[in-house]
ZADO-1210 file (C-alpha; in nm, 4 decimals, padded with zeros to 6 digits):
<atoms>
<atom x="-07.2827" y="-08.6881" z="-03.4862" code="MET" pos="1"/>
<atom x="-07.2465" y="-08.9655" z="-03.2320" code="THR" pos="2"/>
<atom x="-07.2795" y="-09.3404" z="-03.2727" code="TYR" pos="3"/>
<atom x="-07.3001" y="-09.5874" z="-02.9865" code="THR" pos="4"/>
<atom x="-07.3021" y="-09.9633" z="-03.0017" code="ASN" pos="5"/>
<atom x="-07.2183" y="-10.2746" z="-02.7987" code="ASP" pos="6"/>
<atom x="-06.9971" y="-10.5738" z="-02.8666" code="ALA" pos="7"/>
<atom x="-07.3024" y="-10.7998" z="-02.8931" code="ASN" pos="8"/>
<atom x="-07.4186" y="-10.8040" z="-03.2575" code="PRO" pos="9"/>
<atom x="-07.7845" y="-10.8843" z="-03.1769" code="ALA" pos="10"/>
<atom x="-07.9805" y="-10.5572" z="-03.2050" code="ILE" pos="11"/>
<atom x="-08.2940" y="-10.5160" z="-02.9960" code="SER" pos="12"/>
<atom x="-08.3666" y="-10.1503" z="-03.0754" code="GLY" pos="13"/>
<atom x="-08.2438" y="-09.8207" z="-03.2204" code="ILE" pos="14"/>
<atom x="-08.2673" y="-09.4585" z="-03.1001" code="ASN" pos="15"/>
<atom x="-08.2237" y="-09.1544" z="-03.3229" code="LEU" pos="16"/>
<atom x="-08.1337" y="-08.8293" z="-03.1448" code="LEU" pos="17"/>
<atom x="-08.3174" y="-08.5369" z="-03.3047" code="LEU" pos="18"/>
<atom x="-08.2186" y="-08.1763" z="-03.2303" code="ARG" pos="19"/>
<atom x="-08.4330" y="-07.8844" z="-03.3590" code="PRO" pos="20"/>
<atom x="-08.2590" y="-07.6571" z="-03.6125" code="VAL" pos="21"/>
<atom x="-08.3467" y="-07.3307" z="-03.7876" code="GLU" pos="22"/>
<atom x="-08.3800" y="-07.4289" z="-04.1533" code="ILE" pos="23"/>
<atom x="-08.6438" y="-07.2759" z="-04.3788" code="LYS" pos="24"/>
<atom x="-08.6198" y="-07.5152" z="-04.6730" code="THR" pos="25"/>
<atom x="-08.8609" y="-07.8156" z="-04.6671" code="PRO" pos="26"/>
<atom x="-08.7141" y="-08.1424" z="-04.5408" code="GLN" pos="27"/>
<atom x="-08.8402" y="-08.5016" z="-04.5789" code="PRO" pos="28"/>
<atom x="-09.0714" y="-08.6322" z="-04.3093" code="SER" pos="29"/>
<atom x="-08.9459" y="-08.9189" z="-04.0953" code="GLN" pos="30"/>
<atom x="-09.1609" y="-09.1567" z="-04.3045" code="LYS" pos="31"/>
<atom x="-09.0073" y="-09.0384" z="-04.6318" code="ASP" pos="32"/>
<atom x="-08.6529" y="-09.0289" z="-04.4946" code="TRP" pos="33"/>
<atom x="-08.6279" y="-09.4111" z="-04.5142" code="LEU" pos="34"/>
<atom x="-08.8997" y="-09.4733" z="-04.7724" code="LYS" pos="35"/>
<atom x="-08.6935" y="-09.7196" z="-04.9825" code="ASN" pos="36"/>
<atom x="-08.6834" y="-09.9867" z="-04.7103" code="LEU" pos="37"/>
<atom x="-08.8747" y="-10.3092" z="-04.7671" code="ASN" pos="38"/>
<atom x="-08.9823" y="-10.2843" z="-04.4023" code="TYR" pos="39"/>
<atom x="-09.0566" y="-09.9139" z="-04.3359" code="PRO" pos="40"/>
<atom x="-09.0444" y="-09.8450" z="-03.9614" code="PRO" pos="41"/>
<atom x="-09.3071" y="-09.6946" z="-03.7359" code="ILE" pos="42"/>
<atom x="-09.1661" y="-09.3981" z="-03.5418" code="TRP" pos="43"/>
<atom x="-09.2288" y="-09.3590" z="-03.1685" code="ILE" pos="44"/>
<atom x="-09.1106" y="-09.0743" z="-02.9460" code="THR" pos="45"/>
<atom x="-08.9195" y="-09.2280" z="-02.6565" code="HIS" pos="46"/>
<atom x="-08.8300" y="-08.9156" z="-02.4573" code="SER" pos="47"/>
<atom x="-08.7581" y="-08.5459" z="-02.4936" code="GLN" pos="48"/>
<atom x="-08.4954" y="-08.3641" z="-02.2842" code="THR" pos="49"/>
<atom x="-08.3698" y="-08.0062" z="-02.3334" code="ASP" pos="50"/>
<atom x="-08.5214" y="-07.9994" z="-02.6795" code="GLY" pos="51"/>
<atom x="-08.3475" y="-08.3206" z="-02.7922" code="VAL" pos="52"/>
<atom x="-08.5897" y="-08.6001" z="-02.8828" code="ALA" pos="53"/>
<atom x="-08.5044" y="-08.9688" z="-02.8691" code="ARG" pos="54"/>
<atom x="-08.7088" y="-09.1341" z="-03.1425" code="VAL" pos="55"/>
<atom x="-08.7396" y="-09.5087" z="-03.1946" code="LEU" pos="56"/>
<atom x="-08.7829" y="-09.6443" z="-03.5481" code="PRO" pos="57"/>
<atom x="-08.9727" y="-09.9657" z="-03.4765" code="ILE" pos="58"/>
<atom x="-08.9852" y="-10.2805" z="-03.6899" code="LEU" pos="59"/>
<atom x="-09.2058" y="-10.5868" z="-03.6301" code="PRO" pos="60"/>
<atom x="-08.9083" y="-10.8236" z="-03.6040" code="LYS" pos="61"/>
<atom x="-08.5684" y="-10.7579" z="-03.4483" code="ALA" pos="62"/>
<atom x="-08.3941" y="-10.9599" z="-03.7206" code="CYS" pos="63"/>
<atom x="-08.4573" y="-10.6711" z="-03.9653" code="HIS" pos="64"/>
<atom x="-08.2740" y="-10.4129" z="-03.7523" code="TYR" pos="65"/>
<atom x="-07.9316" y="-10.4801" z="-03.9073" code="SER" pos="66"/>
<atom x="-08.0740" y="-10.3778" z="-04.2466" code="THR" pos="67"/>
<atom x="-08.2339" y="-10.0723" z="-04.0885" code="LEU" pos="68"/>
<atom x="-07.9037" y="-09.9657" z="-03.9300" code="VAL" pos="69"/>
<atom x="-07.7268" y="-09.9908" z="-04.2674" code="GLN" pos="70"/>
<atom x="-08.0029" y="-09.7836" z="-04.4299" code="ALA" pos="71"/>
<atom x="-07.9789" y="-09.5175" z="-04.1581" code="ILE" pos="72"/>
<atom x="-07.6009" y="-09.4855" z="-04.1886" code="TYR" pos="73"/>
<atom x="-07.6275" y="-09.4720" z="-04.5682" code="GLN" pos="74"/>
<atom x="-07.8998" y="-09.2070" z="-04.5544" code="GLN" pos="75"/>
<atom x="-07.6952" y="-08.9971" z="-04.3113" code="LEU" pos="76"/>
<atom x="-07.4204" y="-08.9621" z="-04.5726" code="THR" pos="77"/>
<atom x="-07.6738" y="-08.7783" z="-04.7897" code="TRP" pos="78"/>
<atom x="-07.9111" y="-08.6050" z="-04.5521" code="ASP" pos="79"/>
<atom x="-07.9000" y="-08.5399" z="-04.1775" code="THR" pos="80"/>
<atom x="-08.2199" y="-08.3348" z="-04.1537" code="PHE" pos="81"/>
<atom x="-08.5751" y="-08.4575" z="-04.1123" code="VAL" pos="82"/>
<atom x="-08.9135" y="-08.3046" z="-04.0372" code="GLU" pos="83"/>
<atom x="-09.0454" y="-08.4292" z="-03.7040" code="TRP" pos="84"/>
<atom x="-09.3651" y="-08.3047" z="-03.5389" code="GLN" pos="85"/>
<atom x="-09.3999" y="-08.0127" z="-03.7817" code="ASN" pos="86"/>
<atom x="-09.0472" y="-07.8754" z="-03.7363" code="SER" pos="87"/>
<atom x="-08.7054" y="-07.9495" z="-03.8854" code="VAL" pos="88"/>
<atom x="-08.4598" y="-08.1509" z="-03.6756" code="HIS" pos="89"/>
<atom x="-08.1010" y="-08.2513" z="-03.7300" code="GLY" pos="90"/>
<atom x="-08.0091" y="-08.6124" z="-03.6564" code="ILE" pos="91"/>
<atom x="-07.7262" y="-08.5698" z="-03.4070" code="SER" pos="92"/>
<atom x="-07.6761" y="-08.9309" z="-03.2992" code="GLY" pos="93"/>
<atom x="-07.7653" y="-09.2960" z="-03.3399" code="VAL" pos="94"/>
<atom x="-07.7869" y="-09.5271" z="-03.0385" code="GLU" pos="95"/>
<atom x="-07.7972" y="-09.9032" z="-03.0972" code="ILE" pos="96"/>
<atom x="-07.9503" y="-10.1085" z="-02.8178" code="ASN" pos="97"/>
<atom x="-07.8158" y="-10.4633" z="-02.7858" code="THR" pos="98"/>
<atom x="-07.9364" y="-10.5377" z="-02.4330" code="GLN" pos="99"/>
<atom x="-08.1564" y="-10.8463" z="-02.3697" code="PRO" pos="100"/>
<atom x="-08.3372" y="-10.7112" z="-02.0608" code="LEU" pos="101"/>
<atom x="-08.5868" y="-10.4270" z="-02.1028" code="HIS" pos="102"/>
<atom x="-08.8679" y="-10.2529" z="-01.9173" code="THR" pos="103"/>
<atom x="-09.1393" y="-10.0768" z="-02.1175" code="VAL" pos="104"/>
<atom x="-09.3681" y="-09.8417" z="-01.9258" code="GLU" pos="105"/>
<atom x="-09.7068" y="-09.6946" z="-02.0206" code="PHE" pos="106"/>
<atom x="-10.0319" y="-09.5936" z="-01.8549" code="SER" pos="107"/>
<atom x="-10.3919" y="-09.7058" z="-01.8885" code="ILE" pos="108"/>
<atom x="-10.6869" y="-09.4864" z="-01.7889" code="SER" pos="109"/>
<atom x="-11.0629" y="-09.5311" z="-01.7767" code="ALA" pos="110"/>
<atom x="-11.3818" y="-09.3437" z="-01.6944" code="ILE" pos="111"/>
<atom x="-11.4488" y="-09.5704" z="-01.3971" code="THR" pos="112"/>
<atom x="-11.1986" y="-09.6699" z="-01.1220" code="PRO" pos="113"/>
<atom x="-10.9462" y="-09.9349" z="-01.2244" code="LEU" pos="114"/>
<atom x="-10.8172" y="-10.2192" z="-01.0095" code="SER" pos="115"/>
<atom x="-10.4522" y="-10.3234" z="-00.9984" code="THR" pos="116"/>
<atom x="-10.5879" y="-10.6795" z="-01.0270" code="ARG" pos="117"/>
<atom x="-10.6275" y="-10.6628" z="-01.4029" code="LEU" pos="118"/>
<atom x="-10.3207" y="-10.8755" z="-01.4680" code="GLY" pos="119"/>
<atom x="-10.5073" y="-11.1332" z="-01.6731" code="ARG" pos="120"/>
<atom x="-10.6404" y="-10.8650" z="-01.9093" code="GLY" pos="121"/>
<atom x="-10.3002" y="-10.6976" z="-01.9518" code="ILE" pos="122"/>
<atom x="-10.1444" y="-11.0429" z="-02.0030" code="HIS" pos="123"/>
<atom x="-10.3880" y="-11.0961" z="-02.2926" code="ALA" pos="124"/>
<atom x="-10.3093" y="-10.7485" z="-02.4265" code="LEU" pos="125"/>
<atom x="-09.9378" y="-10.8329" z="-02.4364" code="PHE" pos="126"/>
<atom x="-10.0032" y="-11.1405" z="-02.6506" code="PHE" pos="127"/>
<atom x="-10.2327" y="-10.9432" z="-02.8814" code="ARG" pos="128"/>
<atom x="-09.9558" y="-10.6886" z="-02.9413" code="TRP" pos="129"/>
<atom x="-09.6979" y="-10.9593" z="-03.0109" code="ILE" pos="130"/>
<atom x="-09.9448" y="-11.1331" z="-03.2442" code="ASP" pos="131"/>
<atom x="-09.9907" y="-10.8132" z="-03.4494" code="ILE" pos="132"/>
<atom x="-09.6185" y="-10.8123" z="-03.5253" code="ALA" pos="133"/>
<atom x="-09.5406" y="-11.1844" z="-03.5378" code="ASP" pos="134"/>
<atom x="-09.8161" y="-11.4421" z="-03.4949" code="SER" pos="135"/>
<atom x="-09.5679" y="-11.7331" z="-03.4965" code="ALA" pos="136"/>
<atom x="-09.3729" y="-11.5757" z="-03.2098" code="LEU" pos="137"/>
<atom x="-09.6941" y="-11.5169" z="-03.0139" code="ALA" pos="138"/>
<atom x="-09.7910" y="-11.8823" z="-03.0554" code="ALA" pos="139"/>
<atom x="-09.4421" y="-11.9915" z="-02.9470" code="GLU" pos="140"/>
<atom x="-09.4551" y="-11.7718" z="-02.6351" code="LEU" pos="141"/>
<atom x="-09.7968" y="-11.9153" z="-02.5474" code="HIS" pos="142"/>
<atom x="-09.6470" y="-12.2649" z="-02.5395" code="GLN" pos="143"/>
<atom x="-09.3478" y="-12.1815" z="-02.3201" code="GLN" pos="144"/>
<atom x="-09.3584" y="-12.3113" z="-01.9630" code="SER" pos="145"/>
<atom x="-09.1319" y="-12.0292" z="-01.8378" code="VAL" pos="146"/>
<atom x="-09.2704" y="-11.6861" z="-01.9352" code="PRO" pos="147"/>
<atom x="-09.0247" y="-11.4549" z="-02.1101" code="ALA" pos="148"/>
<atom x="-09.1837" y="-11.1455" z="-01.9564" code="PHE" pos="149"/>
<atom x="-09.3299" y="-11.0166" z="-01.6322" code="SER" pos="150"/>
<atom x="-09.5823" y="-10.7453" z="-01.5458" code="LEU" pos="151"/>
<atom x="-09.5878" y="-10.4646" z="-01.2916" code="SER" pos="152"/>
<atom x="-09.9221" y="-10.2916" z="-01.2292" code="ILE" pos="153"/>
<atom x="-09.9400" y="-09.9877" z="-01.0001" code="GLN" pos="154"/>
<atom x="-10.2256" y="-09.7503" z="-00.9267" code="SER" pos="155"/>
<atom x="-10.1442" y="-09.3848" z="-01.0026" code="LEU" pos="156"/>
<atom x="-10.4961" y="-09.2545" z="-00.9448" code="TYR" pos="157"/>
<atom x="-10.8303" y="-09.4321" z="-00.9003" code="PRO" pos="158"/>
<atom x="-10.8850" y="-09.4188" z="-01.2774" code="ARG" pos="159"/>
<atom x="-10.5257" y="-09.4600" z="-01.3982" code="GLN" pos="160"/>
<atom x="-10.2725" y="-09.7449" z="-01.3829" code="LEU" pos="161"/>
<atom x="-09.9003" y="-09.7445" z="-01.4527" code="LYS" pos="162"/>
<atom x="-09.7967" y="-10.0658" z="-01.6237" code="VAL" pos="163"/>
<atom x="-09.4468" y="-10.2002" z="-01.6806" code="LYS" pos="164"/>
<atom x="-09.3708" y="-10.4948" z="-01.9071" code="ILE" pos="165"/>
<atom x="-09.0322" y="-10.6521" z="-01.8354" code="ASN" pos="166"/>
<atom x="-08.8716" y="-10.8543" z="-02.1155" code="LEU" pos="167"/>
<atom x="-08.5958" y="-11.1164" z="-02.0787" code="PHE" pos="168"/>
<atom x="-08.5213" y="-11.1817" z="-02.4474" code="LYS" pos="169"/>
<atom x="-08.3852" y="-10.9179" z="-02.6884" code="PRO" pos="170"/>
<atom x="-08.6094" y="-11.0239" z="-02.9771" code="GLU" pos="171"/>
<atom x="-08.9276" y="-10.9343" z="-02.7848" code="LEU" pos="172"/>
<atom x="-08.8815" y="-10.5566" z="-02.7692" code="LEU" pos="173"/>
<atom x="-08.9402" y="-10.4909" z="-03.1406" code="ALA" pos="174"/>
<atom x="-09.2681" y="-10.6869" z="-03.1798" code="PRO" pos="175"/>
<atom x="-09.4027" y="-10.5538" z="-02.8489" code="LEU" pos="176"/>
<atom x="-09.3484" y="-10.1897" z="-02.9475" code="LEU" pos="177"/>
<atom x="-09.4725" y="-10.2546" z="-03.3027" code="TRP" pos="178"/>
<atom x="-09.7989" y="-10.4047" z="-03.1792" code="GLY" pos="179"/>
<atom x="-09.8375" y="-10.1439" z="-02.9053" code="MET" pos="180"/>
<atom x="-09.7890" y="-09.8582" z="-03.1549" code="SER" pos="181"/>
<atom x="-10.1220" y="-09.9487" z="-03.3166" code="HIS" pos="182"/>
<atom x="-10.3030" y="-09.8739" z="-02.9901" code="ASP" pos="183"/>
<atom x="-10.1105" y="-09.5756" z="-02.8488" code="LEU" pos="184"/>
<atom x="-10.3568" y="-09.2968" z="-02.7715" code="GLY" pos="185"/>
<atom x="-10.6490" y="-09.5240" z="-02.8617" code="GLN" pos="186"/>
<atom x="-10.9307" y="-09.6956" z="-02.6789" code="GLN" pos="187"/>
<atom x="-10.8612" y="-10.0564" z="-02.5751" code="ILE" pos="188"/>
<atom x="-11.0437" y="-10.3144" z="-02.3660" code="ARG" pos="189"/>
<atom x="-10.9254" y="-10.5028" z="-02.0600" code="LEU" pos="190"/>
<atom x="-11.1747" y="-10.7842" z="-02.0453" code="GLY" pos="191"/>
<atom x="-11.5078" y="-10.6027" z="-02.0437" code="ARG" pos="192"/>
<atom x="-11.3651" y="-10.2681" z="-01.9319" code="ILE" pos="193"/>
<atom x="-11.3193" y="-09.9921" z="-02.1944" code="PRO" pos="194"/>
<atom x="-10.9901" y="-09.8086" z="-02.1316" code="CYS" pos="195"/>
<atom x="-10.7518" y="-09.5664" z="-02.3004" code="TYR" pos="196"/>
<atom x="-10.3847" y="-09.6371" z="-02.3650" code="LEU" pos="197"/>
<atom x="-10.1363" y="-09.3528" z="-02.3150" code="SER" pos="198"/>
<atom x="-10.0057" y="-09.1897" z="-02.6323" code="ASN" pos="199"/>
<atom x="-09.6447" y="-09.2726" z="-02.5433" code="ARG" pos="200"/>
<atom x="-09.4573" y="-09.5847" z="-02.4311" code="ALA" pos="201"/>
<atom x="-09.1229" y="-09.5366" z="-02.2562" code="LYS" pos="202"/>
<atom x="-08.8269" y="-09.7703" z="-02.2520" code="LEU" pos="203"/>
<atom x="-08.7337" y="-09.6919" z="-01.8916" code="VAL" pos="204"/>
<atom x="-08.4672" y="-09.9558" z="-01.8260" code="ARG" pos="205"/>
<atom x="-08.2287" y="-10.1819" z="-02.0152" code="SER" pos="206"/>
<atom x="-07.9565" y="-10.4144" z="-01.8932" code="SER" pos="207"/>
<atom x="-07.7790" y="-10.7397" z="-01.9667" code="SER" pos="208"/>
<atom x="-07.7056" y="-11.0627" z="-01.7830" code="PHE" pos="209"/>
<atom x="-07.3357" y="-10.9754" z="-01.8050" code="GLU" pos="210"/>
<atom x="-07.3923" y="-10.6386" z="-01.6336" code="ALA" pos="211"/>
<atom x="-07.5891" y="-10.7993" z="-01.3512" code="LEU" pos="212"/>
<atom x="-07.2992" y="-11.0343" z="-01.2733" code="THR" pos="213"/>
<atom x="-07.0818" y="-10.7291" z="-01.1989" code="GLN" pos="214"/>
<atom x="-07.2902" y="-10.5935" z="-00.9081" code="VAL" pos="215"/>
<atom x="-07.1182" y="-10.5806" z="-00.5650" code="PRO" pos="216"/>
<atom x="-07.1925" y="-10.8805" z="-00.3419" code="THR" pos="217"/>
<atom x="-07.4209" y="-10.8320" z="-00.0411" code="GLN" pos="218"/>
<atom x="-07.4363" y="-11.0727" z="00.2524" code="ASN" pos="219"/>
<atom x="-07.7692" y="-10.9234" z="00.3594" code="VAL" pos="220"/>
<atom x="-08.0282" y="-10.8813" z="00.0848" code="ILE" pos="221"/>
<atom x="-08.3428" y="-10.6787" z="00.1494" code="SER" pos="222"/>
<atom x="-08.6371" y="-10.7426" z="-00.0822" code="LEU" pos="223"/>
<atom x="-08.9704" y="-10.5648" z="-00.0920" code="GLU" pos="224"/>
<atom x="-09.2540" y="-10.7672" z="-00.2438" code="PHE" pos="225"/>
<atom x="-09.4663" y="-10.4991" z="-00.4083" code="LEU" pos="226"/>
<atom x="-09.7409" y="-10.7245" z="-00.5419" code="SER" pos="227"/>
<atom x="-09.8873" y="-11.0441" z="-00.4036" code="LEU" pos="228"/>
<atom x="-09.6256" y="-11.3196" z="-00.4128" code="THR" pos="229"/>
<atom x="-09.6610" y="-11.6937" z="-00.3649" code="SER" pos="230"/>
<atom x="-09.4849" y="-12.0175" z="-00.4570" code="PHE" pos="231"/>
<atom x="-09.5607" y="-12.3784" z="-00.5382" code="LYS" pos="232"/>
<atom x="-09.4286" y="-12.6043" z="-00.2617" code="GLN" pos="233"/>
<atom x="-09.5094" y="-12.9766" z="-00.2624" code="GLN" pos="234"/>
<atom x="-09.8095" y="-12.9156" z="-00.4892" code="GLN" pos="235"/>
<atom x="-09.9486" y="-12.6551" z="-00.2476" code="LYS" pos="236"/>
<atom x="-09.9448" y="-12.2748" z="-00.2429" code="ILE" pos="237"/>
<atom x="-09.6907" y="-12.1222" z="-00.0040" code="GLN" pos="238"/>
<atom x="-09.7319" y="-11.7455" z="00.0550" code="PRO" pos="239"/>
<atom x="-09.4250" y="-11.7044" z="00.2799" code="PHE" pos="240"/>
<atom x="-09.1145" y="-11.6120" z="00.0747" code="PRO" pos="241"/>
<atom x="-08.8677" y="-11.8631" z="00.2187" code="LEU" pos="242"/>
<atom x="-08.5070" y="-11.8156" z="00.0962" code="PRO" pos="243"/>
<atom x="-08.4985" y="-12.1453" z="-00.0942" code="GLU" pos="244"/>
<atom x="-08.8281" y="-12.0607" z="-00.2675" code="LEU" pos="245"/>
<atom x="-08.7359" y="-11.7037" z="-00.3621" code="VAL" pos="246"/>
<atom x="-08.3822" y="-11.7702" z="-00.4826" code="PHE" pos="247"/>
<atom x="-08.4656" y="-12.1129" z="-00.6209" code="GLY" pos="248"/>
<atom x="-08.7345" y="-11.9499" z="-00.8373" code="SER" pos="249"/>
<atom x="-08.4891" y="-11.6842" z="-00.9557" code="LEU" pos="250"/>
<atom x="-08.2134" y="-11.9422" z="-01.0179" code="TRP" pos="251"/>
<atom x="-08.4399" y="-12.1459" z="-01.2472" code="ARG" pos="252"/>
<atom x="-08.5498" y="-11.8373" z="-01.4406" code="ARG" pos="253"/>
<atom x="-08.1958" y="-11.7029" z="-01.4715" code="TRP" pos="254"/>
<atom x="-08.0615" y="-12.0330" z="-01.6031" code="ASN" pos="255"/>
<atom x="-08.3468" y="-12.0540" z="-01.8536" code="HIS" pos="256"/>
<atom x="-08.2684" y="-11.7159" z="-02.0152" code="PHE" pos="257"/>
<atom x="-07.9041" y="-11.6325" z="-01.9385" code="ALA" pos="258"/>
<atom x="-07.6216" y="-11.7277" z="-02.1783" code="PRO" pos="259"/>
<atom x="-07.4779" y="-12.0718" z="-02.1056" code="THR" pos="260"/>
<atom x="-07.1476" y="-11.9332" z="-01.9807" code="GLU" pos="261"/>
<atom x="-07.3291" y="-11.7239" z="-01.7159" code="LEU" pos="262"/>
<atom x="-07.5572" y="-11.9956" z="-01.5801" code="GLN" pos="263"/>
<atom x="-07.5152" y="-12.1093" z="-01.2200" code="PHE" pos="264"/>
<atom x="-07.4726" y="-12.4658" z="-01.0895" code="PRO" pos="265"/>
<atom x="-07.7464" y="-12.6223" z="-00.8802" code="GLU" pos="266"/>
<atom x="-07.7507" y="-12.4779" z="-00.5301" code="ILE" pos="267"/>
<atom x="-07.8742" y="-12.6046" z="-00.1944" code="GLU" pos="268"/>
<atom x="-07.9619" y="-12.2680" z="-00.0433" code="TRP" pos="269"/>
<atom x="-07.8535" y="-12.2071" z="00.3164" code="ASP" pos="270"/>
<atom x="-07.9809" y="-11.8496" z="00.3515" code="GLY" pos="271"/>
<atom x="-08.1913" y="-11.7465" z="00.6485" code="MET" pos="272"/>
<atom x="-08.4600" y="-11.4856" z="00.7128" code="VAL" pos="273"/>
<atom x="-08.3259" y="-11.2111" z="00.9397" code="LEU" pos="274"/>
<atom x="-08.6472" y="-11.0102" z="00.9656" code="SER" pos="275"/>
<atom x="-08.9750" y="-10.9622" z="00.7859" code="TYR" pos="276"/>
<atom x="-09.2807" y="-10.7419" z="00.7733" code="ASP" pos="277"/>
<atom x="-09.5392" y="-10.9263" z="00.5644" code="LEU" pos="278"/>
<atom x="-09.9118" y="-10.9597" z="00.5302" code="LYS" pos="279"/>
<atom x="-10.1153" y="-11.2054" z="00.3263" code="THR" pos="280"/>
<atom x="-10.4021" y="-11.1014" z="00.1033" code="GLN" pos="281"/>
<atom x="-10.6428" y="-11.2773" z="-00.1304" code="PRO" pos="282"/>
<atom x="-10.6247" y="-11.2000" z="-00.5010" code="LEU" pos="283"/>
<atom x="-10.9254" y="-11.2365" z="-00.7304" code="GLN" pos="284"/>
<atom x="-10.8390" y="-11.2777" z="-01.0999" code="MET" pos="285"/>
<atom x="-11.1701" y="-11.3102" z="-01.2828" code="ASP" pos="286"/>
<atom x="-11.3244" y="-11.6218" z="-01.1284" code="GLU" pos="287"/>
<atom x="-10.9933" y="-11.7511" z="-00.9896" code="ILE" pos="288"/>
<atom x="-10.9103" y="-11.6712" z="-00.6269" code="LYS" pos="289"/>
<atom x="-10.5440" y="-11.6722" z="-00.5236" code="ASP" pos="290"/>
<atom x="-10.3410" y="-11.5910" z="-00.2125" code="MET" pos="291"/>
<atom x="-10.0067" y="-11.4193" z="-00.1649" code="GLY" pos="292"/>
<atom x="-09.7916" y="-11.2026" z="00.0585" code="ALA" pos="293"/>
<atom x="-09.6681" y="-10.8448" z="00.0280" code="ILE" pos="294"/>
<atom x="-09.4116" y="-10.6622" z="00.2398" code="GLY" pos="295"/>
<atom x="-09.0412" y="-10.6685" z="00.3217" code="GLU" pos="296"/>
<atom x="-08.7931" y="-10.9454" z="00.4022" code="VAL" pos="297"/>
<atom x="-08.4230" y="-10.9340" z="00.4910" code="ASP" pos="298"/>
<atom x="-08.2186" y="-11.2421" z="00.3965" code="TYR" pos="299"/>
<atom x="-07.8680" y="-11.3299" z="00.5144" code="ARG" pos="300"/>
<atom x="-07.6201" y="-11.5624" z="00.3369" code="PHE" pos="301"/>
<atom x="-07.3133" y="-11.6801" z="00.5290" code="SER" pos="302"/>
<atom x="-07.1563" y="-11.8600" z="00.2313" code="CYS" pos="303"/>
<atom x="-06.9669" y="-11.6027" z="00.0158" code="PRO" pos="304"/>
<atom x="-07.0418" y="-11.7899" z="-00.3085" code="GLN" pos="305"/>
<atom x="-07.4129" y="-11.8128" z="-00.2309" code="GLN" pos="306"/>
<atom x="-07.4166" y="-11.4458" z="-00.1275" code="ALA" pos="307"/>
<atom x="-07.2662" y="-11.3510" z="-00.4639" code="ARG" pos="308"/>
<atom x="-07.5185" y="-11.5533" z="-00.6642" code="ILE" pos="309"/>
<atom x="-07.8103" y="-11.4399" z="-00.4463" code="ALA" pos="310"/>
<atom x="-07.7097" y="-11.0754" z="-00.5007" code="THR" pos="311"/>
<atom x="-07.7033" y="-11.1204" z="-00.8778" code="ILE" pos="312"/>
<atom x="-08.0399" y="-11.2960" z="-00.8707" code="LEU" pos="313"/>
<atom x="-08.1895" y="-11.0235" z="-00.6498" code="ALA" pos="314"/>
<atom x="-08.0978" y="-10.7625" z="-00.9123" code="HIS" pos="315"/>
<atom x="-08.2414" y="-10.9884" z="-01.1835" code="PHE" pos="316"/>
<atom x="-08.5631" y="-11.0141" z="-00.9782" code="ALA" pos="317"/>
<atom x="-08.6429" y="-10.6499" z="-01.0565" code="GLU" pos="318"/>
<atom x="-08.6912" y="-10.7642" z="-01.4167" code="PHE" pos="319"/>
<atom x="-08.8178" y="-11.1185" z="-01.3730" code="SER" pos="320"/>
<atom x="-09.0342" y="-11.1016" z="-01.0636" code="GLY" pos="321"/>
<atom x="-09.0469" y="-11.3904" z="-00.8167" code="VAL" pos="322"/>
<atom x="-09.2678" y="-11.6956" z="-00.7774" code="GLY" pos="323"/>
<atom x="-09.5993" y="-11.7676" z="-00.9485" code="ARG" pos="324"/>
<atom x="-09.7932" y="-11.5779" z="-01.2145" code="LYS" pos="325"/>
<atom x="-09.5357" y="-11.3040" z="-01.2668" code="THR" pos="326"/>
<atom x="-09.6676" y="-11.2648" z="-01.6231" code="ALA" pos="327"/>
<atom x="-09.9983" y="-11.1532" z="-01.4687" code="MET" pos="328"/>
<atom x="-09.8575" y="-10.9016" z="-01.2220" code="GLY" pos="329"/>
<atom x="-09.7815" y="-11.1186" z="-00.9192" code="MET" pos="330"/>
<atom x="-09.4356" y="-11.1403" z="-00.7602" code="GLY" pos="331"/>
<atom x="-09.3127" y="-10.7871" z="-00.8341" code="GLU" pos="332"/>
<atom x="-08.9937" y="-10.7256" z="-00.6338" code="VAL" pos="333"/>
<atom x="-08.7750" y="-10.4282" z="-00.5504" code="GLU" pos="334"/>
<atom x="-08.4246" y="-10.4584" z="-00.4080" code="LEU" pos="335"/>
<atom x="-08.3816" y="-10.2169" z="-00.1171" code="ARG" pos="336"/>
<atom x="-08.0439" y="-10.0667" z="-00.0315" code="GLU" pos="337"/>
</atoms>
């Protein structure tokens, strides 16, 4: 039996490691195993490798996870076996996730071809899922001027999209997965389009602000803008990702969500563009037409302190996105080696 934890007491999620065993006697189902909880969890399969399943017991609010952890540890003193997917498994480990940054991945399919420009519909879907778990939190998120999440939308096939929701606050993972669990494997609607949600959501990435501050400094930073990216500059739309716009956008977002002791002082960026391969494209979201750029840019920072901060922010960008409307799928960024 293994237990893993982190020094940070705030719990954002829990994994149980289930290993199949040869036992003939009946065992309690996963629902009955923790039946005495006031907030019984919903169970979601996270992944399965070499016969070992990682299963997430999901609650609507992260604040209840400490009680759930106590109940799990108490139950393990009595019974380490559970019936999962019609076979008996032994609980071989408990993993406690305390990271604030997460990426949840799932797919959406339809009978007709789907466009990657469905960000507004997926944005609405996110708020519906949060509202199922915690309507007060959904209302609070609606009012925030700086979104606490970003979207990535990629086309797998003409009729299938891969969607990633990136979260910047630890308390968002539980309500998102709780709300999403009601639709997994079911028909949903994106605007007027009937679609089907995949039967599994994967937590593909987790990190912390502290971990991002430990990355090696790069003087040259290469970013690939995977979705249309633009910025507000003097009340106008600027599609070219100038250094001060890219890293200024990331600096503001980092300082909004990072712990106080990890926030950066105000910076007058002196980075320069070394090279770029960009093209601009229009983006139609419902009746709203937008403009942005996609492609690659190499930035150089001569100041060691700015290079360090820019490197940290570039790694953060893979969660947060860059520029405008990142909560609708714009500004997706990948850091290239």
